[in-house]
C-alpha positions in Angstrom: -47.9 -40.6 -20.2 -46.1 -38.3 -22.5 -47.3 -35.1 -20.8 -46.1 -36.5 -17.5 -42.6 -37.1 -18.9 -42.5 -33.6 -20.5 -43.6 -32.1 -17.2 -40.9 -33.9 -15.3 -38.3 -32.9 -17.9 -39.5 -29.3 -17.7 -39.2 -29.4 -13.9 -35.7 -30.7 -14.0 -34.7 -28.1 -16.6 -36.1 -25.3 -14.4 -34.2 -26.7 -11.4 -31.0 -26.9 -13.4 -31.3 -23.3 -14.7 -32.0 -22.0 -11.2 -29.1 -24.0 -9.7 -26.7 -22.5 -12.4 -28.1 -19.0 -11.8 -27.7 -19.2 -8.0 -24.2 -20.6 -8.4 -23.1 -17.8 -10.7 -24.7 -15.2 -8.5 -23.0 -16.6 -5.4 -19.6 -16.7 -7.1 -19.9 -13.1 -8.0 -20.9 -12.1 -4.5 -18.0 -14.1 -3.1 -15.6 -12.5 -5.5 -16.7 -9.0 -4.6 -16.5 -9.8 -0.9 -13.0 -11.1 -1.3 -11.9 -8.1 -3.3 -13.3 -5.7 -0.7 -11.8 -7.7 2.1 -8.3 -7.6 0.4 -8.5 -3.9 0.0 -9.5 -3.4 3.7 -6.8 -5.8 4.8 -4.1 -3.8 2.9 -5.3 -0.5 4.5 -5.3 -2.2 7.9 -1.8 -3.6 7.4 -0.5 -0.2 6.3 -2.2 1.4 9.3 -0.5 -1.1 11.6 2.9 -0.5 10.0 2.6 3.3 10.3 1.3 3.1 13.9 4.1 0.6 14.8 6.7 2.9 13.2 5.3 5.9 15.1 5.2 4.1 18.4 8.7 2.7 18.1 10.5 5.5 16.2 8.7 8.8 17.0 11.5 10.2 19.1 13.3 12.2 16.5 12.2 13.9 13.4 9.7 12.5 10.8 9.7 13.8 7.3 9.0 13.0 3.7 11.7 13.2 1.0 12.3 12.1 -2.5 15.1 9.5 -2.9 16.7 8.1 -6.0 16.1 11.2 -8.1 18.3 11.3 -11.1 19.1 13.9 -13.7 20.5 13.1 -17.2 21.8 15.5 -19.8 21.3 14.1 -23.3 23.5 14.7 -26.4 21.1 17.6 -27.4 22.0 19.4 -24.1 18.5 18.9 -22.6 18.4 17.7 -19.0 15.7 15.2 -18.1 14.9 14.6 -14.4 13.4 11.6 -12.8 11.4 12.7 -9.7 12.4 9.8 -7.5 10.5 7.9 -4.9 8.5 9.6 -2.1 10.0 8.2 1.1 8.7 8.5 4.7 11.7 8.8 7.0 11.9 8.4 10.7 15.3 9.8 11.8 16.6 8.9 15.3 19.8 9.2 17.3 20.8 6.0 19.1 23.9 6.6 21.3 25.3 9.2 19.0 24.7 7.4 15.8 21.9 8.4 13.4 19.6 5.7 12.0 16.9 6.1 9.4 13.8 4.0 9.1 12.4 4.5 5.6 9.0 3.4 4.2 8.5 3.7 0.4 6.7 2.1 -2.6 8.7 0.2 -5.1 7.6 -2.2 -7.9 4.1 -2.6 -6.5 5.1 -3.2 -2.9 5.5 -1.2 0.3 9.1 -1.5 1.4 10.8 -0.8 4.7 14.5 -0.1 5.2 16.4 0.5 8.5 20.0 1.6 8.1 22.6 4.0 9.6 22.4 7.4 8.0 25.9 7.0 6.6 24.9 4.2 4.2 22.5 6.3 2.1 19.5 5.1 0.3 19.5 1.9 -1.8 16.0 1.1 -3.2 16.2 -2.7 -2.8 18.1 -2.7 0.5 15.0 -3.0 2.6 12.3 -5.7 2.6 8.9 -5.8 1.0 5.9 -5.7 3.4 2.6 -5.5 1.5 1.4 -5.1 -2.0 0.3 -1.6 -3.0 0.0 0.3 -6.2 1.1 3.6 -4.7 2.2 5.1 -1.3 2.2 8.8 -0.9 3.2 9.9 2.6 2.7 13.5 3.9 3.6 15.1 7.2 1.8 18.3 8.2 2.9 19.4 11.6 2.1 16.4 13.9 -0.2 14.6 11.5 1.2 11.8 9.3 -1.1 11.0 6.3 -0.4 8.3 3.8 -2.5 8.1 0.6 -2.5 4.5 -0.7 -3.9 2.7 -3.7 -4.4 -1.0 -3.1 -3.7 -3.6 -5.7 -7.4 -3.7 -6.4 -7.4 0.0 -7.2 -9.1 1.3 -4.0 -7.9 4.7 -2.8 -7.6 5.1 0.9 -6.1 7.5 3.4 -4.4 6.4 6.6 -3.7 9.1 9.2 -1.6 8.8 12.4 -0.9 11.5 15.0 2.9 11.9 15.7 3.4 12.1 19.4 6.9 13.6 19.7 8.3 14.0 16.2 6.8 15.6 13.2 8.1 17.8 10.5 11.2 19.7 11.6 11.8 23.0 9.9 
């Protein structure tokens, strides 16, 4: 009778250990899948944002500039320079007035700003679109490439061909 009880207890213990092991393994697989999916979704969202900007704003010039750069001269006479934020700019003329659509990374988010050229650049004037660690746009001729780092740390490149615009010299 005792061996039968020990055998049943051993069987239940093996079942419990296997159940816990499978649950832990499944949770890890699920977590990895969600992390990968989030990174892919961020890249797809940025791709859609860039393609939408190109399709709606690619009639003028498209270029990358650094906005918000500052220079300070300290008491010791040494000037320190803040490099500023890399900004992708779509410049268009609408009935004689110049408007700028800007895409840039600020405080862990990709931001978009659409203003008349006369108002200049204010970092928080736009609206946040999607979480990213960094956004580095580059325009080479008619190819727009954005190097992004997702919140999960994945590095990805998104490239879009500019139909009409492109870097103007």
